[in-house]
N, C-alpha and C positions, 0 to 999 in steps of 0.2 A: 495558543497561550499568548497574552499580551503581556510581554515582559518590557518594563521601563527601569529607569535607574534612579528615579527619585520617587519614594513611595508614601502616600498618606492614606487615610482610612475613612470612609464614611462613618459617621458616629452610629448609625443605626445598621447599615447593611454589612459593614465591614469588608464590602468589595474593594479589592486592590485598585487604585487609580494611580497610574505610574506616567511620569513625564520627564523629558530630558531635553534641555537646549539643544538646539541643532548644532552648536559649535563644539559640543561635548564629545568625546570619544568613550564608547562603551567599555567598561571594565569586565573582561571576561570571568574573573573569580566571582564577582558579585552576580553576574548574570548566570553563571553555571549554579551558584547556591539558590538562586531564585527558581531555576528550572527544576532543581531537586525538590524544593518545597512544592512545587506545582504538581509534579508527577507522584508525590507521595500522599496527596490528598485522598482520603478515604471516602469523601462524601460526594464526589464529583464524578461523573461518567468520564472515563478515559478510553481513547481508542487510539490505534496507529493506522495510518494509511502507508502502505510499503510498496514502492515500485521496483523496477528491474535493478537499481543500485544496491537493494539489500541481496541480490542473488548473484551478480556478476564477479563480486570479490571471491565468491565460493566456486567458481569455474563454470558457472552457467551463462551461455552467451546472451548478450545484450539483443535487442531486436534488429538492430541493423547487422550484426555478426550472424545472428540466427537466420535472417532472410538469405544471406549468401550461402549458409551452409546447406539450408533446405533446398534452395534452387539448384545448387551444385549437385544434389543427391538425386534430382528428378531426372526422369529418362523418358523417351519415346514421346506419345501424345501428350502426357502430363507436362513435360518440359516445353514443348511446343505451345500448349495453352498457356502456360505461365509466361514464356517469353512474349507472347502475343498480348497479354494484359499489360505487362511492363512497358513493351515497346509503343503500343498503340494508344493506351488510354491513361496509364499512370507512371510517367517517366519518374524513375528513381523512387518507386512506390516501396514500402517495407511490406512485411508479411501480413500484418493486420489489415492493412488497405487493400492487398490483394483477395484476402479472404472476404472482406466487406463487398468487393466489386463482383466476385464470381457468385457470392450468395444472393446478391442482386440479381445476377443472370439466372440463377436457380429459381427465384422467386418469380421473375417474369416469365420463364419457360416452364415453370412447373416440373424442371429437370427432364423435359421432353426432348429426346434426340433429335426430333423432327423440327425443332425450334431452335432460333440461335439469336445473340445478340452480340454484335460486332464481330460476327463469324465465330463466336463461342457458343456451342450447342449446350443445350440444358445436361445432357449426359456427359459431356466433357467436363462441364463445370463441377458436376457432382463428384466424378471421379478425381478431379484435381483437389477438390475440398478434402476428401479423405487421404489423398497421398501427401497434402501439405500437413494434414494433422498426424499422420503417421511419421513423417519427417521430423516435425516438432517433438514427437514423444521420444524419437531415437536420440535427439540431441539434449534434452533436458531432463529425462525422466531418471537417468542414473544418479544416484546419490553416494555411491559408494567411495569416490574420490573425492566428493565435495567437501569443502571446509566448513564445518558447521559450527566452529566456535563461537562466532557472533550470535548466531540464531540460539545456541545452547544458553548464552549469556541472558539473551531477552527472555528465554524460555525459565530460566532459573530465577530471574527477576519476577517474573508473571507467578511462578509457583510461591515465591514469599509474601506476595502482596495479599492483604485481605480487604476487600472493598464492599460498599454497600451496592454496587452495580458490578455486573460482569464485565472484565476487560474485552474489547472487541478489537480484533485485528483484521483489516480491510487490505487486500493485496490484489494488484493487477497480475501477479506472476503465475504462470501455469505449473511452475515446479513444485516438488514435494518437500522442500526444505523446512518450512515451518512445521509441517507434520512430523517430519523425522525428529526435529529438534524437541518438539513438545513431547514426543513418545519417549525419547532417550532420557529427558529430564523428568518424566512422570507427571507431567501437567495434563490434567483432564481438559479436553477441549471439544467443541461442538462444531460441526460445519454444515449442519442441515440434512445430513444422511443419517439413516440408522439402519441397523441389520447386521448380519454377519456374513452370509453366504454372497449375497449381491446387495450391498446397503442402497436404499433408495431414499429420493429426496422427499422431506416431509414438510411442507409449506406451513403448516400450523406451527410448527416449533420454531421457524425463522421468525414469523410474524408476532408470536406470543411475547408478552412481557410478564414481568412477575406479578403475582396476584393469584387470589384462590380461585378465580374463574379460569385460570390457565394452568393450573397446577398439573393437570394430567399430561401436558405436552411441553411444560417449560423446563429445560435443564436447569440444574443447580447454578445459582449464581457464582458459585466458586469456579466452575468451569469457564475456561476462556471461550471466545466465540471466534472462529476463523471463516472469514467470509471471502471468496474467490471471485472477484468481480468480473474477471475474464475467464472463467473456467479453469480447468485443470487437465493435466496428462493423466490423472487418476479417474476422469469422468468419461463415460461411454454410453452411446445412444443405442438401445437395444430394442428390438421388435418384442412386443408383449402378446399374450395370448388373444388378446382381443382385435389384433391387427394394427394397433397403434404402436407408439413408441415410448419408452421410458429412459430416464437417465439413471444408470446407476455408477456406484463407485467401484472401480477393481481393486483388488488387493494390491498393496505396495509391493513393486518389483515383479508383479506378474505382466506378461505381455498382453496386450489388448488383442481382443477379437479382430482378425483381419477383415471379417465381413461386416463389423460394426464400425461405428464412426465415433471419433473422439470429440469431445465438447470443449473446444477452447475458442475464445473471443466471441463476444456475443453474435449471435446469428441474426441475419436479417429475414429468416424464414418466418415471416409473420403467421404462416398457416400451420407451423409446427408448434402447437402451444407447449407440449412436453419440452422442447428444447429451449424455448425461450423463458421459461418459468424461473429456474434458479437465478438468471440474470436480472429479471425484473424484481423477484424477491430481495435479491442482495442489495440492489440499487434502492429499493424502498427502505430497507433496514438502514443502508448507509445514509439516506436522507433524513430518516426518523432521529437517528443518533444526532446528526447535526442540528436539528431544528428544535429539539425539545429539551428543555431544562438547561442545566449548567453542564457543559462538556468542554472536554480539551481534546483535541485531536492533534497528535505528534505525526508529521509527514518525513518519511525517511525513504530516500532512494528514489523519490519521485521527482521528474522534471517539468511536471506541469504540461505534458504533451498530448494529454487526452482531453480533448475538448468537452466531451459529454461529462466527465467528471469534475472538469474545472467549473463548468455551468452549475452543477450541484454545490460546490464548495463556495462559489460567489454568492449564489442566491441564499445559502444558508449564513453566511456572514451577515448578509442585510437582513435576514428575517429573525435572527436570533442574536441579540445583544449579548447573551450569556455564553455564547460559543467563543472559544478561544482557540485559534489554529496557529500551531507552530510549525513551520517548514524549515527544515534542516537540509541544506543544500550542499552538495558536493563541490559544485562550482558556483560562479557568481550568477545571480538571477537574471533573467530576461528583463528587458524595459518594461515589458507588459506586466510581469509580476511585481516589479518595482512600483509600477503604477498602483496596481491593486493594493499593494502593502501600505503605500502611502494615503491611501483613500479609505481604507477599511482598518480602523485602529485596533480591531480585535484579531488581525492577521500579523503574525511577527515572522520575519525571515531571518534566518542565522546563516551567513555564507562565511566562506573563509577570509575574506578580508573587511567586511562589513556586516552590519545588521540594520533592520528596519523594525523599530520598536514603537508601538503606538504612533505610527505614522512618521517618525524621525528616522532619517537615513544618515548613519554616520559610521566610522571605522573603528576597529578595535584598538586598545592600548594593551599591547602584549609585551611591554618591557618591563612590568612590575617584576621585582625581585621575589622569589618564592619565599614563604615564610617556612620555619621548620616543621617538618611533618606533612607538609603539603604535597599532594599530588596534582597534576593537571592533564588528566585524560582528554581535556576539552581544548587544549592549546598546544600548538607546535611552536616552540620558542625559536627554533633554528629559522623557519620560515615565516614567523610572526603571521600565524593564521590560526583561527578557531576552527576546529576540525571535527566538531560533532555531526557535521554533514556527512562524514564518511562512517558507514555503518559499523565498521570495525571499532572505531573509536567511541561511537555512541554505546556500543555495547560494553566497552571498557568503562564508559561513564556509569553505567548501570551496576557494573560489578563495584565501582568505587562508592557509589551512593547507597548500595544496599546493605554493605557490612563493615566498611572500613571508615575511618576518620579522614581519609585522605582529601576530601574536599572540605575546607575549613568551615566552621560555623560562622554565622554573620557578625557576631561579636568580635571574632578574631581577624575579622577582614581589615587590613591596613588601608586607610584611604590614600589615595593617590592624586597628587596636584592636578588639578584641571578635571577631575573625573568624579561625577557624581555616582554614588554608590547608594544601595538600599540601606 
């Protein structure tokens, strides 16, 4: 989303052109109103990119914490192999980096116990891969104690919205929080798998777009799409009758088959086509969403730490001038992200103390007095911060904009001296 504070219109295209002088400070009330208008549009494609920050609040460990928990649970040869990878090749590595490395070992050795890389045999790498995946399952699969209020708020908003295009949620998280919230709120969704006993992946349904030529495999546009870019604790690689392997989705709450392997984090096993298929299909879908037509991508809980995803985002910002990307940050952005946002005007960054809108980097003016009837789910007056980068507050914002008059209409926004408003 490209959000600026002085708004004019092209006489023909009616596209928003927004600009703010660099000395201005952004008015959060006007900005929040503009965000509401953007996400309420029925004619543009809208999607979410959700990272670990959308799960941490619910009790799911982040990647650093998860690495420590899984490492601490390993024993015997698996622990020895894990420590060897960390100490000898990847000091300070996280779980995904370890998986990436041992899967490279598996690829080079073809999992042969007689072959090794850096004293790690193919057999040891295979066993450690499975042990790590089981450890991840144990730590993140349980949702009984998870706090799902924010996810349910997002699901309720999705259920109320009617659009010309299906809403798409892309997530790097392995957990089942979005699935649980959608089901609890009665939101139909599609994740690429079909079936009841052992749901299987259907590539055609992921790649299909609306139109009569795809009506056989295209889910209704009223169904949300959920694309898990890094896999899921609900996916399992199982042998099929022809001697190959298929990815199936196990029932929620069911323990995985100990003889099978969970499918989390994109595998480097180039020779196992069935394993790489969902990841490639989902990334293609992600790229197609970003590069075709008018689209808004809302980024939540993602710290821009995945270079592969970052590359797709930046390439898409360059390729599609009709793409608007709005990143809501829990903390202040890195210098690299600031450079990107000041270079690409269709990338907007909202952080607690500042924003980058249309290439301008300025702080918030959070001292304005609330008007009667206003609610500010977007601002923390005590800390003078803009808080939509916190998933809990973003969910409250969705609650507010969906059914209550808590966020004032543009005509009732009182101008503030020194601040340009829409």
